N, C-alpha and C positions, 0 to 999 in steps of 0.2 A: 421211512419206507416200511411197509407192513411185511412181516416175515412170511415167506412162502413155505408151505408145508414140505414140498419136495426139496427145496433148497436146504431147509433146516435138517431134513433127513440126511442128506449127503454131508452137510457140515458136521453133524453129530458123529458120523462115521469117520470123517477126517480127524476130528479132535480125539476120538477114542483110539484110533490107530496111532496117532502121534503120542498120546499118553502111554499106550501099551508098549511102544518102542522107546519110551523114556526120552523123547526128543523135546527139548525146550523150544519155546517160540523163537528164541535167538538162533538155535541150531537149524530149525526149519527154515527161517528166513535166509540164512546163509546158504543152505542147500538148494533152495528154490529160486532165490533172487527176488522173492516177494517180500514186501515189508511186513513187519509184525502186525501192523494195523490191518492190512489186507487179510492176512491169515486169520486174525481174530474175527473180522467181519464175515469171512467165509464160514468159519466154524460156528458162528452164532446164527448164521442164516441171513445176515443183513446184506451180504453181497453175493451175487450169483456168479459162480465160477464158470469160465468158458470151458469148452472141451479141452483145449490146449492146456489150460491151467490144471484141469483135473488129471490129465496125462502126466504133467510135471509133478503134481503132488503124489500120484500113485507111484511114480518112479522113486521119489525121495523116501516114501514110506515103505518101499519094497513090497507093493501090493500089485496084484493083477489089476490092470486098468478097469476091467469089468466090475470090480468090487465097488468102485466109485461111480462108474458110468451107469450101471443098471440100477433100477429101482427095485423095491421089495417084490413087486409083481413082475414075474419073468416073461409075461406075454410080450410079443413084438409090438403090439399096439401101445402097451403101457410104456415100453422103452422109447418108442418113437415120440410119444406125447411128452415124456420127460425131457428128451433132448431138445424139443422145441421150446422149453421153458428155461434153458440154461442161462441166457444173458438178457439184458434189458433191450438191446437193439438188434439181436440176431435170432433167427430161427434155424436150428440145426435139425436136419432129418438124416438119420443114418441110411446109407445106401448099401451097407454090408451088415445087416442085422445078424447078431450072433458072433460078430468078430471082435467083441469087446476085449478079448484076451490075446488077439493077434497083433502083430507089429504094424500091419497096414490097415488103415481105417479110411473109409470114404464117406463124405457128407455132402448133402445139398444144403447150401447156406443161402438164406435170404437176409439181406442187410437193408434196413430201413433207409429211405432217402435222407441224405445228409448226416447219417449216423457214423460214429467212429467208436473205437474201444474206449471204455471208461478206465481211468487209472493207468497202470503200467502196461507197456507193450508186452507181447508174448515172447517167450524164449523157452525152447525145449529141445532136447537132444533129438536129432534125426533130420528128416527132410520133409518138405511140403511142396505140393503141386496145386495150383489154383487155376481153374479155367472159368472164364466169365461167360455164362449163358446169356445174360441180359444185363445191361447197364454199364456204368462207368465207375471204376473203383481205383483207389490208390493203395498200393501195398508198399509200405516203407520197410526196407530190410537194412538194418543199421542206419546209416545216414543217407542211403540211396533211396530215392522215391521212384517207384514204377507206376505209371499210369496205364491201366488196362481197359480196353473197350470190349464190347461184345465180340466173342470169337477169339480173344487173345488169352494167352496163358503165361504162367510164371512158375519156374521150378527153383527152389532156393533151400539153403541150409537153415533149418529152423532153430539151430543152435545160436543163430544171430538174432538179436532182439528185432521183432517184427510187429507190424500193426496194419490193420485193414480199415479203410474208410470208404464209404460210398460218397462219391463226389458228384453224383447225378441228382436229377430232380425227381426220380422215381426209384422204387425199391430195386436193388441189384440182386441177381441170382447167380450163384457160383457153384461149381463142383470143386471141393477141396479134398485132396487125398493127403493123409498124414502118415508118415512112416516114423515110428519110434522104436529104436532098437531095444 
């Protein structure tokens, strides 16, 4: 996979913050629940971290989430464009620009047809609310699978490992609100 300039940028910031705090890869893995391999890939720019993963990393590194979420250009347009490039199968658009340092963040998420998270499921302190604007999705929380259709919603403890998958034949669109203490 070719390195993405924007991803490399955030990966470099994550690595530098980890080194500044004198955290080993082992310690970082134990604190985040991510494997050392995943952390190395994020730091090198080989893997695109989701917004949830960035929130988890910022908490572990004791950084304001905005430090990892925002790009070097502080314009709303640049931040919005950066969010839409975070993952391979998801497009994230912030619905609360300027709230990078707040506990509550809202996103419009478009998930490609048949797409699901790559690698490990997500798990981060707080709560999450998902409302399906269009499509059919599956949200797995722990061992429980929730199937949501257009107009349905789910509120759950995001401290439990969770994953999202589009089970429909066209792109799904959701509003996702994340609360991270």
